[in-house]
N, C-alpha and C positions, 0 to 999 in steps of 0.2 A: 504493500500500500504506500502511496505517495503522501507525505505529510508536509505541511507548510512550516514556516518558522515558529509557529505556536504549537506545533505538534499535532495539528488537526488533519484528519482525512477530509476528502471533498464532502462526504456525507455529513461529517461532524460540523464542518464549516458552514454548510447550507442550513443545517438545523438551527444554528445560533445566529445566522445572518439577519440583520434588521434593515430592510430596504427603506424604512422610514427615516433613516439617517440622511438620506439624499432627497433633494427636491426633484419631483418628477413632473414633467409637462403632460398636459393632455395633447392628443394628436387627432387631427382631422384629415379627411381625404376630400379635396375640392377638385372639381372637374370642369375644364373648358370643353364644351360640346360644340363642334362645328359641323355644318352641313352646307350644301349649295342651294341657293334660291332656285326655284323651279325653272326659270329661264336662264340660269347660269350667269346672271349678271353680277352677282357678288356673293360673298359668304354670308351665312347666317349663324348667329351664336344663341345658345339657349341660356336664358336667365330665369331665376326664380325670385319672387318677392318675399322678403323676410316678414314673418308674421309675429315676431316678438323682438324685444330688446336683446342686444344692442343693435343699432342701425335699423330699427323697426321701419317698415315700408320702403326701405332701400332695396334695390335689385342687386343680386349677387350671383355667383356661380353656384350650381347645385353641389351639395356635399354635406358632410356632417362628421360627427365624432366616430372614431374607430372603436368598436366595441371589444370587450374582453374576448379573447379567442379568435378575433378576426385578423386577417392580413389587411394591409392598406388597399390592396387590389379588390378583395372581396367586399370591403366597406364601400369603396367607390361604386362597385356594381349595385350593392344594396341601396345606397343613397340615391343613385340615379333612378332606380325603379320606384322607390318610396316617394320621392319628391316630384318626379316627372312622368313615370310610367314607362320610361325607356328600358329595354332589356337587350342583352346580347349585342353590345356595340363594341367597336374596336377601342381599346384603352392602351395608352402608352404613358409610363411614368415620366414626369418632366423634371421636377426639382423639389427640394424640401425647403420651406420657408420657416425661418427660425427666429425672426426678430422678436425680442422679449415682449414688446409692447404692441404687437400686431393685433391682439384681441384685448379689449378693455376689461374683460371679465377675469382673466387669469392668464397664466403662461400656457399658450396653445401654439403648437407647431402644426404646419400644414404640409402634407405630402400631396403634391398636385399631379393631376393627370390630364392628358389630352384625349378626348373621345371624338372619333370621326364617324359620321353617319351618312348613308347613301340616300336617305329619304327623310324629309321633314315630317316626322310623325306628329299627330296632334298631341299636345301636352296640356296638362292641367296641374295646378298647384295642389300638393297633398302633404301629409305629415306636418312639418312645421313651416312649410312654404304656403303663403296665402294666395299665390298666383304663379303662373309659369307662362313664358311666351318666347317666341323666336324673334330676334332682333337683327335687322340689317347690320352688317359689320364691315367697317372699312378701317384698315390699318396701313398708314403710309409712313414715310420718314418723319412727317410733321405732326400727325395727329391720329387719334383713335376715336371713331364715332360709332356709337351703338344707337340704333333708331328703330322704334316701333310706331308706325304711323297710326295704326288702329287705336292704340292707347295714348297717342300724342305724347310720346316720351322720347327725349333725345339726351343721351349721356355722352359728353365730349371731353376729351383730354388733349391738350397740346403736348408735344414731345420734344425734349431737348436731348441731343446726343451727349453721352458721357463716355469717356474712354478710361479704362483702368488696366494696369499691368498685373500679370500673374507670372512671376519669374521672367522669362524672356518674351513671353507672349502678351500681346495687347488685344483686349476685347472691347467691343462696342456695346453700350447699354443705352437705355432710354429713361429719362427722368420725366414722369407724367405730372402735369399740372391741370387741375380741374378747371374747365371752362364753361360748365353748364350748371343749372340749378340742381338737376338730378346728379347723383353720384353712385358709384359702386360701393358696396359694403366692404369693410375691412381693407385688406391690401389686394383685393382681387384684380385690380387693374394691373398690378405687378405680376400676378400669375398669368394673366392674358399675354403680357409682353414676353415673359420667359417662354411660354408655350409656343407662341408664334415664332420667336427666334429659333427655337429648336426645330419646329416644323419646317421652316424655310431652309435651315442648314441641311436637313436630311432629305428634302423633297426630291432633289435631282437624282439621288442615288438610292432611292427606296421605292417600294410599291404603295406608299401611303395614298397616292392620288386615287388609286382604285377603290379605297374605302369610302371615297366621296362620290363615286359614280354609281348610277343604276346598273343593273345586270347587263343591259345592252345600251351601248352609247356610240356616238359618232366622234370623229377626230375633232370636229368643231367644239363639241361639248367638253372634250378632254382639254382642248387648248384654252377654253374660257375658265375652266377650273384651275389650270396652272396659273393663268393670269391673276385670278382672284386671290390665290394663296400667296404667290410670289410678288404681287404688286408690280409686275412687269410683263410685257408681251414676250412671246416666243415664236420663232419662225416655225412654220408647219413642218419643214424638213428636219429641223432640230428636234422638235418634239417627237416626231416619228422615230428618230434615231434613239431617243430615250426609251421608247416603249415598244418598238416593233417586235422584240423577242418575247414580250409579255402579253400581247393581245392576239386574239384569234378572230378572223372574220367569220361572221355567222352565215354569209352567203345571201343576206337579205339587205334591203335598203330601209332607212329610217329617216323620218323628217326630224332634223335637229330641233331641240327645244330652245336653242339660242335665238336671240332677236333676229328676225328675217332669215331664220334657218331654212335650209333646203334639204331635199332628199339626198342622203349621203350613205356611203357604205357603213354597215352596222358591225360593231365589234363587241367582244366580251373579253373579260380578263382570263388569261390562261396561265398566269405565273406559277400557280401551285399545282398544275397538272404534271403527272409523272410522264 
């Protein structure tokens, strides 16, 4: 048996160990859910409205506390279903937010996730969310705008670039400043920024774009999705080079849902086929 400097085995050590000697934070899982507008003109983001203090009546990303015995991933899945009704969506862990004062109630860390959906399902607020809705989402170098015309809500932040060094590497970040009457709860604007930065960094060399596409799609729809995520256009030939080994023609024609869309060759994702 291995004993420590006090002569204790691991079993004896654990029996007398007192976890209360250390401060422990609570942990949440918060999720940025992205989909494409039906006409592929821009991204949509899912927000829920807080039904209780703090930040009561403010809009926020869906999420909540990780329960005992849960992983962060399973908590994110559960919270999405409880607050919005969404199930079985693509989830990718983004970052862990640890600022000690990010939650006015107590010490709360957040493990953030990015969720991508291929269809804008109808959502409704449930559990501790009083409402849920899809917002038009624009993220440029200068600003972030979230807008829901039906509810007459616009949330807007201006962005200022900030550069910081990590050893020999230099990274770009964005500092948000609220420019509207409405605001997001907690530090959720920072979660959105980090999630979008990671999505854009990975987009060219991953298959994530297909998580935003319907089962059958055209090259025009694929191109508009790329433009919406990356905030830049892409030549048709360049895009085809990115995806040609991952898509399979169905042999059918499809009228593109993009504005002024025409009949075009129809494709489906074949990247996971053996």
